[in-house]
C-alpha positions as CSV (number, residue, x, y, z in Angstrom):
1,M,0.2,-0.2,0.2
2,K,1.4,3.3,-0.9
3,E,2.2,6.0,1.9
4,P,0.2,9.0,1.8
5,F,2.1,12.3,1.4
6,Y,0.1,15.5,2.0
7,L,1.9,18.6,0.7
8,T,0.5,22.3,0.7
9,T,1.5,25.7,-0.2
10,A,0.4,28.6,1.6
11,I,-2.7,30.1,-0.1
12,A,-1.9,33.2,-2.2
13,Y,-3.5,36.4,-1.0
14,T,-6.2,37.7,-3.7
15,S,-4.9,41.5,-3.5
16,G,-3.2,41.4,-7.3
17,R,-1.3,39.3,-10.1
18,P,1.4,37.2,-8.6
19,H,5.2,38.0,-9.3
20,I,7.9,35.4,-9.8
21,G,8.7,35.7,-6.2
22,N,5.3,33.9,-5.5
23,T,5.0,31.8,-8.5
24,Y,8.3,30.5,-7.1
25,E,6.7,28.5,-4.4
26,I,3.9,26.6,-6.5
27,I,7.2,25.6,-8.7
28,L,9.3,24.3,-5.9
29,S,6.2,22.7,-4.0
30,D,5.4,20.9,-7.7
31,A,8.8,19.7,-8.1
32,I,8.7,18.1,-4.4
33,A,5.3,16.5,-5.3
34,R,6.3,15.0,-8.4
35,F,9.4,13.3,-7.1
36,K,7.3,12.0,-4.1
37,R,5.2,10.7,-6.7
38,E,7.8,9.3,-8.6
39,Q,8.9,7.5,-5.3
40,G,5.7,6.0,-5.2
41,Y,3.9,7.6,-2.5
42,D,0.2,8.4,-2.7
43,V,0.5,12.1,-2.8
44,F,-2.2,14.9,-2.1
45,F,-0.6,18.4,-3.1
46,Q,-2.7,21.3,-2.7
47,T,-3.0,25.0,-3.2
48,G,-5.1,27.7,-3.3
49,T,-6.2,31.5,-2.5
50,D,-6.9,33.5,0.7
51,E,-9.5,36.1,-0.5
52,H,-11.2,37.7,2.7
53,G,-9.8,40.7,4.7
54,I,-10.1,44.4,4.6
55,K,-7.3,44.9,2.3
56,I,-9.6,43.0,-0.5
57,E,-12.7,45.2,0.9
58,E,-10.8,48.4,-0.2
59,K,-9.4,47.5,-3.4
60,A,-12.8,46.3,-4.4
61,E,-14.3,49.3,-3.5
62,A,-11.7,51.2,-5.4
63,A,-12.3,49.3,-8.2
64,G,-15.9,49.7,-8.3
65,V,-17.1,45.9,-8.2
66,T,-17.9,43.8,-5.0
67,P,-15.4,42.1,-3.1
68,Q,-16.4,38.7,-4.6
69,E,-16.2,39.8,-8.3
70,F,-12.8,41.2,-7.3
71,V,-11.6,37.7,-5.8
72,D,-13.1,35.7,-8.8
73,G,-10.9,37.6,-10.7
74,V,-7.5,37.4,-9.3
75,A,-8.5,33.9,-8.2
76,A,-8.7,33.0,-11.6
77,Q,-5.5,34.7,-12.5
78,I,-3.5,33.3,-9.8
79,R,-5.1,29.6,-11.0
80,A,-3.8,30.7,-14.8
81,N,-0.3,31.5,-13.2
82,W,0.3,27.9,-11.5
83,D,-1.5,26.2,-14.9
84,L,0.9,28.3,-16.8
85,M,4.0,26.8,-14.9
86,N,2.9,23.3,-15.4
87,T,2.3,22.3,-11.7
88,T,0.4,19.1,-10.7
89,Y,-1.9,20.4,-7.7
90,D,-4.9,17.8,-6.7
91,K,-7.1,20.7,-5.3
92,F,-6.9,24.2,-5.5
93,I,-9.1,25.8,-2.5
94,R,-10.6,28.9,-2.3
95,T,-11.4,30.5,1.3
96,T,-14.5,31.6,-0.6
97,D,-15.7,27.8,-1.0
98,E,-19.1,26.9,1.1
99,D,-17.6,24.1,2.5
100,H,-14.7,26.1,3.9
101,V,-16.9,28.5,5.6
102,R,-19.2,26.3,7.0
103,R,-16.0,24.3,8.6
104,V,-14.3,27.5,9.3
105,Q,-17.5,28.7,11.4
106,D,-17.3,24.9,13.1
107,I,-13.9,25.4,14.3
108,F,-14.5,29.0,15.6
109,R,-17.3,27.8,17.6
110,R,-15.4,24.7,19.5
111,F,-13.1,27.1,20.0
112,Y,-15.2,29.0,21.7
113,E,-17.4,26.8,23.3
114,Q,-14.2,24.9,25.1
115,G,-13.1,28.4,26.5
116,D,-10.1,28.6,24.3
117,I,-11.9,32.1,22.7
118,Y,-13.2,35.2,25.1
119,K,-14.6,38.4,23.9
120,G,-12.8,41.4,24.7
121,E,-11.4,44.9,23.1
122,Y,-8.3,45.5,21.2
123,E,-6.7,48.7,20.9
124,G,-3.4,49.0,19.0
125,W,-1.5,49.8,15.6
126,Y,-2.8,47.6,12.7
127,C,-1.1,47.4,9.4
128,T,-3.5,46.8,6.8
129,P,-1.0,45.0,4.4
130,C,0.4,42.4,6.8
131,E,-3.2,42.2,8.3
132,S,-1.6,42.1,11.9
133,F,-1.7,44.1,15.2
134,W,1.0,45.5,16.9
135,T,1.7,47.3,20.4
136,E,3.7,50.6,20.6
137,S,6.9,48.6,21.7
138,Q,6.8,46.1,18.7
139,L,7.2,49.1,15.6
140,V,10.0,49.7,14.5
141,D,10.5,53.8,13.5
142,G,6.8,54.1,14.3
143,K,6.0,51.4,11.7
144,C,5.0,47.9,10.7
145,P,8.4,45.6,12.0
146,D,7.4,43.2,9.1
147,C,6.9,45.2,6.1
148,G,7.9,48.9,7.4
149,R,4.7,50.3,6.3
150,P,2.7,53.1,7.7
151,V,0.0,51.6,10.6
152,T,-3.0,53.1,12.0
153,K,-4.5,53.2,15.6
154,Q,-7.4,51.6,15.9
155,K,-9.6,50.2,18.7
156,E,-12.7,47.6,18.3
157,E,-14.8,45.0,20.0
158,A,-12.8,41.5,19.1
159,Y,-12.4,37.8,20.0
160,F,-9.1,36.7,21.3
161,F,-7.5,33.3,21.3
162,N,-5.8,32.0,24.9
163,M,-2.4,31.8,23.5
164,K,-0.6,31.4,26.7
165,K,-2.6,28.4,27.4
166,Y,-0.5,26.2,24.9
167,E,2.7,28.5,24.6
168,Q,4.7,25.9,26.8
169,R,3.5,22.8,25.3
170,L,4.4,24.1,21.7
171,I,7.8,25.1,23.2
172,D,8.1,21.4,24.1
173,Y,7.0,20.3,21.1
174,I,9.3,22.1,19.0
175,E,12.7,21.1,21.2
176,E,11.5,17.8,21.3
177,H,10.9,17.6,17.2
178,P,14.0,19.1,15.8
179,D,12.8,18.9,12.1
180,F,9.3,20.4,12.5
181,I,10.4,23.8,11.4
182,Q,13.1,24.1,8.7
183,P,15.6,25.3,8.2
184,E,17.3,25.3,11.4
185,S,17.8,29.0,11.4
186,R,14.0,29.7,11.3
187,R,13.5,27.3,14.2
188,N,15.8,28.9,16.1
189,E,14.1,32.5,15.4
190,M,10.6,31.2,16.6
191,L,11.7,29.9,19.9
192,N,13.8,33.0,20.7
193,N,12.0,36.1,19.0
194,F,8.8,34.7,19.9
195,L,7.9,31.9,21.7
196,R,10.3,32.5,24.8
197,P,9.8,36.2,25.4
198,G,5.8,34.8,26.0
199,L,3.0,35.2,23.5
200,Q,0.2,37.6,23.7
201,D,-3.4,36.5,23.3
202,L,-4.3,36.7,19.6
203,C,-7.1,38.8,18.0
204,V,-9.2,36.2,15.9
205,S,-12.5,38.3,15.0
206,R,-13.2,41.7,13.9
207,T,-15.7,44.0,13.7
208,S,-14.7,47.3,11.5
209,F,-15.1,45.2,8.1
210,K,-17.5,42.7,6.7
211,W,-15.6,41.0,3.9
212,G,-14.7,37.8,5.7
213,I,-16.8,34.9,7.4
214,P,-19.5,35.7,9.8
215,V,-19.0,34.6,13.5
216,D,-22.6,32.3,13.3
217,F,-23.3,33.3,17.1
218,D,-21.8,37.1,17.0
219,P,-23.0,38.0,13.4
220,K,-21.3,41.4,13.6
221,H,-17.7,39.8,13.9
222,V,-16.4,38.3,10.9
223,I,-13.6,35.7,11.5
224,Y,-10.2,37.3,11.5
225,V,-7.8,36.1,8.6
226,W,-5.8,33.5,10.2
227,V,-8.4,31.5,11.8
228,D,-9.9,31.7,8.5
229,A,-6.7,30.9,6.1
230,L,-4.5,28.5,8.0
231,S,-7.6,26.0,8.6
232,N,-7.8,25.7,4.5
233,Y,-5.1,22.8,4.9
234,I,-7.9,20.7,6.8
235,T,-11.4,22.3,5.8
236,S,-10.1,20.9,2.2
237,L,-9.9,17.4,3.2
238,G,-13.5,17.3,5.1
239,Y,-12.1,18.2,8.9
240,E,-15.1,18.6,10.7
241,A,-14.5,20.1,14.1
242,L,-18.2,19.4,15.5
243,G,-18.8,15.7,13.8
244,E,-17.0,13.1,12.4
245,S,-14.3,13.9,9.9
246,S,-13.6,12.6,6.5
247,G,-11.8,9.3,5.7
248,M,-9.5,11.5,3.1
249,Y,-8.5,13.6,6.4
250,K,-8.0,10.8,8.6
251,K,-5.8,9.4,5.2
252,Y,-3.3,12.5,4.5
253,W,-3.1,14.6,7.2
254,P,-0.9,16.0,9.1
255,A,0.6,17.7,6.2
256,T,4.2,19.2,4.9
257,H,3.5,22.8,4.5
258,I,5.9,24.6,2.2
259,I,5.5,28.3,2.9
260,G,7.5,32.0,2.4
261,K,9.8,32.9,5.2
262,D,7.6,35.8,6.0
263,I,4.5,34.1,7.3
264,L,6.6,31.2,9.3
265,R,5.4,32.7,12.8
266,F,1.9,32.1,11.7
267,H,2.6,28.4,10.7
268,T,4.5,27.6,13.3
269,I,2.8,29.7,16.0
270,Y,-0.1,30.3,15.6
271,W,-1.4,27.1,13.5
272,P,-0.2,24.5,15.7
273,I,-1.6,26.3,18.6
274,F,-4.8,26.2,17.0
275,L,-4.4,22.1,16.1
276,M,-3.4,21.7,19.7
277,A,-7.0,22.9,20.8
278,L,-8.7,20.8,18.5
279,G,-6.6,17.9,19.5
280,E,-5.1,17.0,16.1
281,P,-1.6,16.2,15.4
282,L,0.9,18.5,14.0
283,P,2.0,19.3,10.7
284,K,5.2,16.8,10.1
285,K,7.1,19.6,8.9
286,V,6.7,23.4,8.2
287,F,9.5,24.6,5.7
288,G,10.1,28.3,5.5
289,H,12.0,29.1,2.0
290,P,13.6,32.2,1.2
291,W,12.7,34.8,-0.9
292,L,13.3,35.7,-4.8
293,L,15.1,39.1,-5.0
294,V,15.5,41.4,-7.9
295,D,18.8,42.7,-8.2
296,N,19.2,41.7,-4.4
297,G,16.3,44.0,-3.0
298,K,12.2,43.0,-2.8
299,M,10.0,43.1,-5.7
300,S,7.9,46.7,-6.0
301,K,5.6,47.9,-8.5
302,S,6.5,51.6,-6.9
303,I,10.4,50.7,-7.6
304,G,9.4,49.1,-11.1
305,N,11.4,46.1,-10.6
306,V,8.5,43.5,-10.8
307,I,9.1,40.3,-12.9
308,Y,6.6,38.1,-14.1
309,A,6.3,34.5,-14.6
310,E,4.2,35.0,-17.7
311,D,6.9,37.6,-19.1
312,L,9.5,35.0,-18.1
313,V,7.7,32.0,-19.7
314,E,6.8,33.9,-23.2
315,A,10.6,34.6,-23.7
316,F,12.2,31.5,-22.4
317,G,9.8,28.6,-21.9
318,V,8.5,27.0,-19.1
319,D,11.4,24.8,-18.2
320,A,14.0,27.3,-18.5
321,V,12.0,29.1,-15.9
322,R,11.0,26.4,-13.6
323,Y,15.1,25.5,-13.9
324,F,16.0,28.8,-13.3
325,C,13.8,29.5,-9.8
326,L,14.6,25.9,-8.6
327,H,18.3,25.8,-9.3
328,E,19.0,29.7,-8.0
329,M,17.2,29.4,-4.4
330,P,20.0,28.4,-1.8
331,F,18.3,26.2,1.3
332,A,18.4,29.4,3.5
333,Q,19.4,32.4,2.0
334,D,17.6,34.6,-0.5
335,G,18.1,34.0,-4.0
336,N,18.2,36.6,-6.9
337,I,16.7,37.2,-10.1
338,T,17.3,39.4,-13.6
339,W,16.7,38.9,-17.1
340,E,20.9,39.0,-17.1
341,L,20.8,35.9,-14.7
342,V,18.3,33.7,-16.3
343,I,19.5,34.4,-19.8
344,E,23.5,33.4,-18.2
345,R,22.0,30.3,-16.6
346,I,20.3,29.2,-19.6
347,N,23.1,29.5,-22.1
348,S,25.7,28.0,-19.4
349,D,23.4,25.1,-17.8
350,L,20.5,24.0,-20.3
351,A,22.1,24.9,-23.9
352,N,25.7,24.0,-23.3
353,V,25.9,21.1,-20.5
354,L,22.4,20.0,-21.0
355,G,21.4,20.7,-24.7
356,N,24.8,20.3,-26.2
357,L,25.5,16.8,-24.8
358,V,21.9,15.3,-25.6
359,S,22.0,17.0,-29.5
360,R,25.9,15.6,-30.0
361,T,25.1,12.4,-28.6
362,I,22.2,11.7,-31.1
363,A,24.2,13.3,-33.7
364,M,27.0,10.7,-33.4
365,S,24.6,7.7,-33.2
366,N,22.9,8.8,-35.8
367,K,26.1,9.1,-38.0
368,Y,27.9,6.2,-37.3
369,F,25.0,3.5,-36.3
370,D,22.1,5.1,-38.4
371,G,20.6,5.9,-35.0
372,V,20.5,2.5,-33.7
373,I,21.2,1.5,-30.0
374,S,23.2,-1.5,-29.4
375,N,25.8,-2.6,-26.3
376,P,28.5,-4.7,-27.3
377,R,29.7,-4.5,-24.0
378,V,33.5,-3.5,-25.1
379,Y,34.6,-1.6,-21.9
380,D,37.5,0.3,-20.8
381,P,38.6,1.2,-17.4
382,V,38.0,4.9,-18.3
383,D,34.1,3.7,-18.2
384,E,34.1,3.3,-14.7
385,G,34.1,6.7,-13.8
386,L,31.2,7.6,-15.4
387,I,29.1,4.4,-14.9
388,S,29.7,4.8,-11.1
389,T,28.6,8.5,-11.0
390,A,25.4,7.1,-13.2
391,L,24.7,5.0,-10.5
392,A,25.0,7.1,-7.6
393,A,23.0,10.0,-8.9
394,R,19.5,8.7,-7.9
395,E,20.8,7.9,-3.9
396,K,22.3,11.7,-4.2
397,V,19.3,13.0,-5.3
398,E,16.7,11.4,-3.2
399,N,18.9,12.3,-0.3
400,K,18.8,16.1,-1.2
401,M,14.8,15.6,-1.8
402,E,14.5,13.9,1.7
403,E,15.7,17.2,3.3
404,L,14.2,19.6,0.7
405,R,17.4,21.0,-0.7
406,V,15.9,21.0,-4.1
407,T,18.8,23.0,-5.7
408,D,21.0,20.8,-4.3
409,A,19.1,17.7,-5.8
410,L,19.6,19.4,-9.1
411,D,23.2,20.2,-8.7
412,E,23.8,16.1,-8.3
413,I,21.9,15.7,-11.9
414,F,23.9,18.4,-13.7
415,T,26.9,16.6,-12.0
416,L,26.3,13.7,-13.9
417,L,25.7,15.9,-17.6
418,R,28.9,17.6,-16.5
419,R,30.2,14.1,-16.1
420,T,29.0,12.4,-19.3
421,N,30.3,15.4,-21.5
422,K,34.0,14.8,-19.8
423,Y,33.2,11.2,-21.0
424,I,33.2,12.5,-24.2
425,D,36.5,14.2,-24.5
426,E,38.0,11.2,-22.8
427,T,37.0,8.6,-25.0
428,E,36.9,10.9,-28.5
429,P,34.2,9.0,-30.4
430,W,35.1,10.6,-33.5
431,V,38.6,9.2,-32.8
432,L,37.4,5.7,-32.6
433,A,34.9,6.0,-35.8
434,R,38.1,6.2,-38.2
435,D,39.1,2.4,-37.3
436,E,36.5,-0.4,-38.4
437,A,38.2,-2.3,-35.5
438,N,37.0,0.0,-33.0
439,R,33.5,-0.2,-34.1
440,D,32.1,-2.3,-31.1
441,R,34.2,-0.2,-28.7
442,L,32.9,2.9,-30.6
443,A,29.3,1.3,-29.8
444,T,29.7,0.7,-26.2
445,V,30.8,4.7,-25.9
446,L,27.7,5.8,-27.5
447,Y,25.7,3.5,-25.5
448,N,27.2,4.6,-21.9
449,L,26.5,8.2,-23.2
450,L,22.9,7.5,-24.1
451,E,22.2,5.6,-21.1
452,S,23.8,8.5,-18.5
453,I,21.4,10.7,-20.4
454,R,18.7,8.2,-19.9
455,V,19.7,8.5,-16.2
456,S,19.7,12.3,-16.2
457,G,16.3,12.5,-18.2
458,V,14.5,10.0,-15.6
459,L,15.7,12.2,-12.6
460,L,14.7,15.5,-14.2
461,Q,11.3,14.3,-14.5
462,S,10.3,16.5,-11.6
463,F,12.3,19.6,-12.3
464,M,11.8,19.8,-15.7
465,P,9.1,17.5,-16.9
466,E,8.4,19.1,-20.6
467,T,12.5,18.6,-21.1
468,S,12.5,14.9,-19.5
469,D,9.9,13.6,-21.5
470,K,11.5,15.2,-24.8
471,I,14.9,13.4,-23.8
472,L,13.5,10.3,-23.1
473,D,10.9,10.5,-26.5
474,M,14.4,11.0,-28.4
475,L,16.2,8.0,-26.9
476,G,12.6,6.1,-27.8
477,T,12.9,4.5,-24.1
478,S,10.2,3.3,-21.6
479,Q,12.7,2.6,-19.1
480,R,11.4,5.9,-17.2
481,S,10.9,5.1,-13.4
482,L,13.2,5.7,-10.3
483,D,13.8,1.5,-10.1
484,S,15.0,1.6,-13.8
485,L,18.1,3.3,-12.2
486,N,19.2,1.1,-10.0
487,S,21.2,-1.0,-12.2
488,F,23.4,0.7,-15.5
489,G,22.3,-0.6,-19.0
490,N,18.7,-0.6,-19.1
491,L,18.1,1.6,-21.8
492,E,16.6,-0.7,-24.7
493,T,18.8,-2.1,-27.8
494,G,17.8,-2.8,-31.1
495,G,15.7,0.5,-31.2
496,Q,16.5,3.8,-32.8
497,V,17.2,7.2,-31.3
498,I,15.1,10.3,-33.2
499,R,16.5,11.0,-37.1
500,K,17.0,14.7,-35.9
501,A,17.3,15.8,-32.6
502,P,15.7,19.8,-32.2
503,A,17.7,21.8,-29.6
504,L,16.4,21.9,-26.1
505,F,17.6,25.1,-25.7
506,A,19.1,27.7,-27.8
507,R,22.0,30.1,-26.8
508,I,20.5,33.2,-26.2
509,D,22.7,36.4,-27.5
510,E,22.4,38.8,-24.2
511,K,23.0,42.4,-25.6
512,K,20.3,41.3,-28.2
513,F,17.7,40.3,-26.0
514,M,18.3,42.9,-23.3
515,E,18.3,45.6,-26.1
516,E,14.3,44.3,-27.6
517,L,13.2,44.2,-23.9
518,T,14.3,47.2,-22.9
519,A,12.5,49.2,-26.1
520,K,9.4,46.9,-25.6
521,Q,9.1,47.9,-22.1
522,K,9.5,51.4,-22.7
523,A,7.1,51.2,-25.5
524,Q,4.6,49.6,-23.0
525,Q,5.1,52.2,-21.1
526,E,4.6,55.1,-23.4
527,E,1.3,52.9,-24.0
528,A,0.2,53.2,-20.9
529,A,0.8,56.4,-20.0
530,G,-1.0,57.9,-23.4
531,K,-3.9,55.7,-22.4
532,E,-3.8,56.9,-19.0
533,Q,-4.0,60.5,-20.0
534,A,-6.9,59.9,-22.5
535,G,-8.6,58.6,-19.3
536,K,-8.5,54.7,-20.4
537,P,-7.3,52.1,-18.5
538,A,-3.8,50.6,-20.0
539,E,-3.7,47.2,-21.6
540,N,-0.9,45.7,-18.9
541,E,-2.9,47.2,-15.8
542,P,-2.5,44.4,-13.3
543,A,-5.3,43.0,-11.0
544,E,-4.1,45.1,-8.1
545,A,-6.3,47.9,-9.8
546,V,-8.9,46.3,-12.1
547,P,-9.9,43.1,-11.1
548,G,-10.1,39.9,-14.0
549,K,-9.3,41.7,-17.5
550,P,-9.0,45.1,-18.5
551,E,-11.7,47.0,-20.2
552,I,-11.8,46.7,-24.3
553,V,-13.3,48.5,-26.8
554,F,-15.6,46.9,-29.6
555,D,-12.8,46.7,-32.1
556,D,-10.8,44.7,-29.7
557,F,-14.0,42.3,-29.4
558,A,-14.5,41.9,-33.1
559,K,-11.1,40.7,-33.6
560,I,-12.5,37.2,-32.3
561,E,-13.9,34.8,-34.1
562,L,-15.9,32.6,-32.4
563,R,-18.2,29.3,-34.1
564,T,-20.2,26.6,-33.0
565,G,-18.2,23.0,-33.1
566,I,-19.1,19.2,-32.9
567,V,-17.2,17.2,-30.4
568,T,-16.5,14.1,-32.6
569,A,-13.7,12.3,-30.5
570,S,-11.9,13.1,-27.1
571,E,-9.3,11.3,-24.9
572,K,-7.3,12.2,-22.1
573,V,-3.8,13.9,-22.7
574,K,-1.2,11.0,-21.0
575,K,1.1,13.7,-19.8
576,S,-1.4,15.7,-17.7
577,K,-3.9,15.2,-15.2
578,K,-6.0,17.9,-16.5
579,L,-6.4,18.3,-20.2
580,L,-8.9,16.8,-22.6
581,K,-7.5,16.1,-26.4
582,N,-10.6,16.8,-28.3
583,Q,-11.3,16.7,-32.1
584,V,-13.8,19.3,-33.1
585,D,-16.0,19.5,-36.0
586,L,-16.4,23.1,-37.6
587,G,-18.2,22.3,-40.6
588,T,-15.2,22.8,-43.5
589,E,-12.5,21.2,-40.8
590,T,-12.0,19.0,-37.8
591,R,-9.7,20.6,-35.2
592,Q,-7.9,19.2,-32.2
593,I,-8.2,21.4,-29.3
594,L,-7.2,21.0,-25.8
595,S,-9.0,22.0,-22.7
596,G,-8.3,21.6,-19.2
597,I,-11.6,20.1,-18.2
598,A,-10.8,16.6,-17.4
599,Q,-11.7,16.7,-13.9
600,Y,-15.2,17.9,-14.5
601,Y,-15.8,16.1,-17.6
602,S,-14.7,12.9,-19.2
603,P,-14.4,11.6,-22.8
604,E,-17.3,9.9,-23.0
605,D,-19.0,13.3,-22.1
606,M,-17.5,15.2,-24.6
607,V,-18.3,12.9,-27.3
608,G,-21.4,14.6,-29.5
609,R,-21.2,18.0,-27.4
610,Q,-21.7,20.9,-29.2
611,V,-19.1,23.9,-27.9
612,I,-18.5,27.4,-28.7
613,V,-14.8,27.7,-30.2
614,V,-12.4,30.7,-30.5
615,T,-11.1,29.7,-33.7
616,N,-8.7,32.3,-34.8
617,L,-6.4,31.9,-31.6
618,A,-2.9,31.0,-32.4
619,P,-1.8,27.2,-32.2
620,R,-0.2,26.3,-28.4
621,K,1.9,23.4,-27.4
622,M,0.9,22.2,-24.2
623,A,2.1,18.6,-22.7
624,G,3.5,17.8,-25.8
625,E,0.5,18.3,-28.0
626,I,-1.1,20.8,-30.3
627,S,-4.0,23.0,-29.4
628,E,-5.5,24.9,-32.2
629,G,-8.2,26.9,-30.5
630,M,-10.3,27.3,-27.2
631,I,-13.4,25.9,-26.2
632,L,-15.3,28.1,-23.9
633,C,-16.4,27.5,-20.5
634,A,-17.9,29.3,-17.6
635,E,-16.2,29.0,-14.1
636,H,-17.5,29.3,-10.7
637,G,-15.5,28.5,-7.8
638,D,-15.2,24.8,-7.9
639,Q,-17.3,24.2,-10.8
640,V,-16.7,24.8,-14.3
641,V,-19.6,24.1,-17.2
642,L,-19.2,24.5,-20.7
643,V,-20.8,26.7,-22.4
644,S,-23.3,25.8,-25.2
645,P,-26.1,27.7,-27.4
646,D,-29.5,26.5,-26.5
647,D,-30.7,24.7,-30.0
648,K,-28.3,22.9,-31.9
649,L,-26.9,24.8,-34.9
650,P,-24.6,23.6,-37.7
651,A,-21.0,23.1,-37.3
652,G,-19.2,26.3,-37.9
653,S,-22.3,28.7,-37.3
654,V,-20.8,32.2,-36.4
655,V,-21.3,33.2,-32.8
656,C,-22.0,37.0,-32.6
């Protein structure tokens, strides 16, 4: 029976468009979840959005929409970002989900009924961005000690959680479980800076705003963010504070939490104390990852140094961005990103070490043996260095991943790739090819190279899944499991490598790229400034100002071609849990269209359905398949429904 493994990210706050620093967390967590699945664990991987609070209420009011409309727009944007990065989460929870709301109300009621919560009055300094109260002595230069922003004096009736009741018990637990908080420096910070000096009782309700989960026995109060948001990790599994919890909860809880270091206090002090009060197990581990900085400074829209994942992917591709984020973040120190650094890493590691190795090895296999893979086993002592490095790679990567040292795990894979490149220089296949007497030795050398590439490709599956698939497809191998790495020589013989290997990663001319990027950014700024002067929203205006998507004029809408289509065939995409591959009859032609609706519709459900299709959308490759359009759906919360006309129309009818 597979061992369950529950992994969560922090849920993203729906105040605006996520930048690459926010996106890093879902990429990191996805790599861990994928690797655990490769190891045979029964993984449940959750992410989602935190959607309540005064900040949302204020932003919605400024945008002239309801809070629900505002968070719907931003949550969709966040989810699209996570999907863009090819992440394999099993559940995307929103704190506005009805079942979450009801379960949080039950948790709050239970706290109250067992005496952990009492009503009082709060007077202190409040930081709206951090949603935290501070005492006068905690302020730094009169500002929030966490974010450095201004605070306001507030006084209101509130419910408080008795933190003192569980303080010593939590200290004892952390001291007895040294791996509970990682890295160790974060553990020491929580103990020495917060717990040992003594905890203050925690404000857990508010009356000064309405956008939150109401306290069902005292409706003028809304449940404050930390009880609401933190509880998502168990409400999503079917935890019931006032009844019998689901089998799913009993199976998967407790979790491993992957969070940013800035919210470590809430996850390692407040959350464990809430769980103690509920009588539930504490999380297995809380890993507080560092930040991804820009030019060693925090990303800030006011400074203008924000980098978005969408822009990086457009320029470099998904796997290049995944690789950079995973490789450039040390275990305990902050990482750094700039456009120039990304280009440098792509050129040095991806184009040179990885891409060049694969392309020239396959080229030699085709040149000398017509691509046919054979292994005459004519060994030489020089082979041992490569073979021993390849055989040791799996265990080294697994050990690093067990410690959540993802950067170090990637380094182990690239150690093998560099050793494989060195092996080419040591054996000089082009010299062996000059003498027919060396033909079997040459075949053995090329087999060793191809097998080492296979080992690397298998190990890359969790970090760069699309690249891994491309490499293993080029080799024509079905040996793709971690267990296939227990011995050297599992690449099948008798088959053929791909005839012409496309470049996995092309080298980038940094000077040319940066000149083009600067010109593009300048043009966008000028266009935005011109529209602002004309009283129109800028096309690139982020979700912080306008929820959902920016306003367009009729001429923009008229560019979209919508037609009816009939699904004639449908199947699941092998490399994706979310995609269906549909063949859609558009009257004059049939197109292949991929839709991320596999969790809502089966292939059998799709066949024969009339759908509405965006037919002039540029083709896009997803999970190794081409999609030639988009099928329209409507989404609300976790519900996704296909859009179709009331009456049957001929395929290809224009929608206007």
